[in-house]
N, C-alpha and C positions, 0 to 999 in steps of 0.2 A: 504494500500500500504506500502510495506517495502522498505525504501530508505537508501542506503549507501551514506553518505556525506563524501567524501574524502578530508580531510583538511591536509593530510600528506605533501603536497608540500609547505605549509605555515609555514615558520620557522623564519621569521623576516620581518621587514618593514611594509609598509602600508597594504599589502595583508593580513598579519597576523591580523592586527586590524580589517579589514573588515570581516574576518572569525570569529573573536571573537564577533563582532556585530551580526552576523548571529546566533551564539549560544545563545547570550542573548535574541535575538528576539524569537527564538524557545521556550525558557523557558517562556517568557512572554505570548506568544500566546497559550500555553498549548493545542496543537492540539490533537484531539481524533481519527481521521481517518488515521493517518500516524504513522508508527513506524520507528524510526531512529537508525542506527548504524553509528559510526564515526571511520574513520581512522585518526589518528593524529601523528605528528612527536614527537619523544621523547624530552621532555623538552620545548616544544613549549607552547605558551599562551593557545592554545586550549586544549592541554593535561592537563595543570594546572587547567583550568576551569572545566573540567570534573572530574578530580581527587578531587578537593575541594567539588564537589557535590556528591561524592561517587557513581558516575554513573557506571553501569555495561555494558553500551552499547557502548564501544569503544575498539579499538585495537591500540596499540602503534607500530609505524613503525620507522625504523632507519632514522636519518637525512641524512645519506649517500644516494645520489640518485641512485647509482648502486644497493645497498642493497634493497632500496625501490622498484625498478623495478623488481628485482628478486622475492621479496615477492609478488608483484602484479601478476607476471606471474605464480607462482607456489603455494605459501602458502595461497593466498587469496581465492582459489577455495572452500576450506572446509568451510570457514567462510561465503561465499556467499550462499552456500547450506544450512548450519545450520541456518542462519538468514533468509532464504527464500527471499533474496533480489530480488526486482522486477526491480529496476533501480538504476544507479550510477550517482552521480553528483560530479565531481572533481572541487572544488571551483575555483581555479586558476591553470590551468595546465592540463596535460593529464594523463590518467591512462592506464596501460597495462593489463586490465582485460579481461576475456573471452568475446568474441563477442556475446555469447548467451544472455547476459543481456544488454539492451539499456544503452548507456553511454552519458552523457552530460558533456561538458568541458566549463570552464570559461576561456576566453582568454584575457590576458593583456600584451602580449609580443609585444609591438608596432612596434619594428623594423622589424618584419616579414611582416608587411603590407606596409612598405615604403622602398622597396629594392633600390630605387634611392638614399637613404641616407646611407653613409658609417658609420653605427652606431658603428662598432668596429674599428674605425680608430686608436684608441690608442693602439691596439694590433698588434703584428707582429709575424711571424713565427708560431711555435707550438701553443702558446696561441690563436692566431687568428684561426688556424685550428680547435681547440677545440670548439671555439664559433660557427663556421660554422657547425660542427657536431651536436652540441646541437640544433641549430636552425633548421637543417634539420630534426632531430628527432621530434621536436615540430610540424613542418608542417605536417609530416607524421601522427602524433597523432591526429591533428585536422581533417585531412581527414578521419581518422579511426573512429572518434566520430560520434554518431548518430545526435547530435545537439551541437551548440556552443552558449554561452551567451557572449555578448559584453557589455562594459561600454562606448564605443566610437562608434558613428554612422558611422564615416568615415572608421574605421577599419572593421566594419561589412560589409559595401559596398565593400571595397577592398578585403575582404575574398572571396567574390563571384567572383570577377574579376580575382584574382590571383590564387586561389586554387579551385574554382568551388564549394565552400560550398553551400549546398542547404538549410538545416534546421538551421536557425540562428534566434536570437532575440536580441534586444537592451533593456537593463534595466539600467536606470540611477542610479548612485551611491547615497548614502545617508550619513548623518552625525548624530552622536549621540549627540543630543542637551541636553540630560539628564545626561550627563557624570558627575560623582562625581568628584569634584575638590579639589585637594590638592595643597598647596603652592609649587611652584617651587623655591627652594633656591639655585639652581646652578648658577644663573645669578647674577653677581656683578652689583649693581645698580649705575648709574651715570646720569648726565643730557644730555648725548649725544643721538641724535636720533639713533634708533637701527633697524637693518635689519636682519631678521631671515632666515637662510638656514637650514631648518628642514630635514636633510638627513645625511647619513653616508659618506663614502669616495667613492661614486659613481662618476666616471669621467663623466658620462652622465649629471650630474647636473652642470657641468662646475665650480666646486668649486675651481679649481686651478687658476681661474681668479680673485678670491677675493682679494689676496694681490695687484694685479696690479690696480684693481678698487680703493682700499684703498689708493694707492700711489697717484692717481690723485686727490682724495679728500683731502689728506694731503697737496699736493702742492698748492691747492686752499684755504687752511686753512678752510676747511669745517669740523666741528666736526661730527663724525659718528662712529658707532661701529657695526661690523658684528658679529652676533652670529651664531655659527656653532655647531650642535649637533652630529657631528662625534665623535667616541671614541678616546681617547688618548691611542692608542694601539701599538704604535711604528711600525705600518705597513709601507710598502714601500710608500704608499700614504700619510700617516701621516708625515713621515720624509721629503718627498718631499715638502709638504705644509709648514712645519715649515721653511725649507730652503728658500722658496719663501717669506715668511713673513720677514725673516732676510734680504734677498736680497733687498727688497723694504723698509726696515726699518719702518714697520707699525705695530709693536707689539701692540701698544696702541689702534689700530683700530680694532683688531680682538680678539674675546674671544671664545675658544673652550670649551663648557660646557659638552660635552659628551651626551650620549643617555638620553632622557627624558621619564619618565614613562607616560603611557597613561593618568592617572588621573591628571598629572601635566601640561598637555598641555593647558587647559584653562588659568591657572595662567601664563604660559609662554607667551601666546598670549597677555595677558593684559599688559605685561611688555615690549613689543616691539612695533615698529611703522609701520614697513613694512615687507612684506614677499617676498622672492626671489625664483623663480623657473626657472632656466636658462637651462632646459633640452633640449637636441637635439630632443628627442622624449619621449612621455608618452602616455599611453592609457587613463589614468586619473591620478590624484594625489589628495590625501587628503589635500595637501597644498592649493589647489585651494578653495575647498568648506569650509575649516576651516578658511582661511583668510577672505572669504566673511562673514561667520557666526560671526566672532569676529571683523568685521569691520576694518580690516587692509588692506591697499592698497597693491595690488599684482603686483610686477614686474615679467613679464613672457617673455619667448622667443617669438620673432616675427616669429612664425612658423605656418603652416597650422593647425596642431593638436591643438595648443593653441587657435588660433582664433576661431576654430569650437566650442570649449568648452566655452570660456570666452566672445566672442562677444565684447561688449564695457565695460566689467566689470573688466578690468585689464589694466595696462600700459605695452605696448609691446616694447621690446628693442632688439637691435642686440646683441645676446647672446655672440658673440666673440669679441665685441668691448668695451674694458674696459673704454676708455675715453667717449664713447657715453653713457654708463651706468652711469658713475660718473656724467656726465652733467645732466642726467635726475633725478638722486637722488637730486642734488642741486636744480634743477628746482622744483621738487615736494615738497621739504622742504619749499620753499618760497611761493609756489602757493597753498594756502589752498582751494581756490575755485575749482581748477582742481581736487585736491585730494578728496574733498568731493563729487564732481560730479561723479567720478569713483566709490567711495564707495557706493553711492546711487544706481547706476546702478547694482552693485554687490548685494546689499540688495534685489533688485527686481529679479535678476537672480536666486538667491538661492530659491525663492519661487516655482520654477519649479521642484525642486528636492524632491523625496519622503522621508518620514520618514524611519527609519530602518525597522519597522514592515511592512510598505507598500512595501518596496523593497523585503523583505523576502516573503511576500504573492505573489508578482509577480513572484519570482523565483519558488515557490512551484506550482503555477498555470501552469507555463511553464513545470515543471517536469511532472505534471499530463498529460498535453497535449501530450508531447513526449511519455510517457508511453502508452497512449491510442492509439497512431497512429503507434506503433511498435509491 
C-alpha cells in the first residue's frame, strides 16, 4: 500500500510534536508492506527530520495556507500519480486533494464541536469574520473526508450529531517517554514554588489572567512564580501582557523564558511544581499527559472537555476567576496530602494511554481498514 502522510498543516505547537513522534515511530517500526511519501511544511520539524535522514520520499509545501491549498488542488495530482498513492492521511487538518483517492483527516479543532461556546470572543469585526470563514472551510473539509480520526471521544460523538460524520474513530494520544533530555537553562532558579504555562500567546489559554492571579498571591504574601514559554517577540499580545504585569506590579512573580526545545522539556518539568492549562477548549493537550508523566499537579479549567479527559487526575478551577485560582494555589501548596492524592490518580490514569508505537500501529490499522472499504 502506498500512503501519503500529509504533515504540511503542522508548522508549530503540540501538533507538530505529535507529527514528529509519528515519524520517529515509523522509523523504529521499519514496516515492509507500506510505502510512504510525506508532504511537509517548509522549515517545519518534520521537514528537518526528513532532511537530516536524507530521505527522498517527501515534498516541501509552503507554510502559507493559501499557497498550500493551491498546491493540493493542482500541483499534487502529478505526485499522487507518480507515487501511485492509494490513500491520504492528513495528520491534523484537511486536504484539498482529488476525490479519486480515499482521504483520512485528523481533527483537533475543538471549537467546531462546541458551537455553544463563543470561542472567538476576543475577536471583533474582520478578524472574527476570518475565523468564521476558516472554521466553515474546516467543517466542509471534514464532511468531504472519507474518514476522520479523533483524540477526544466527546468530539467524535458530537461530529456525528452536528455534521453527520459516519466513518470516524477515536485513538488516544501518546507520550514519548524515551525522549532524550537536555538541561533547560532558560529558567532562573529560586526557592519559590513554580507554575508552568507551556504555551505561546494563545488567548484561549487565558494567559492574560496570570498577572491578576499573581497580584492576589502577592497581596496574601504567598511566594510563587509563573513560568511562561511564550516568545519575547514584541507582538500585540506580548506588549499587552507586559503592561498587565506592570499594572499589577508583579514582575517578580512572572518569568517569560520563551519557547523550549522538545529535548529540554523533561528538564523543565523537573524544575517546576505545577502545570496550568486554563483553556476554554482543547481537543487534547500534551500538557495534560506530560504533567501526569512527570508527576506535576495539573490545574485545569473546570470544563466538560477537561473533565472527560482528566476525570479525578487534575485540580479543576474556574478559569476566569483569578482570586479563586490564587486561593486554590495557596491551598495546594499547604495540602501535601491532597496534592499527592491527585498525582497518584494521574499516575494511574496515564496507564490507559498507548505508547507512541502503539498509537502509530492503531493509526496504520485504521488507514488499512478505510482503504479496504473504499
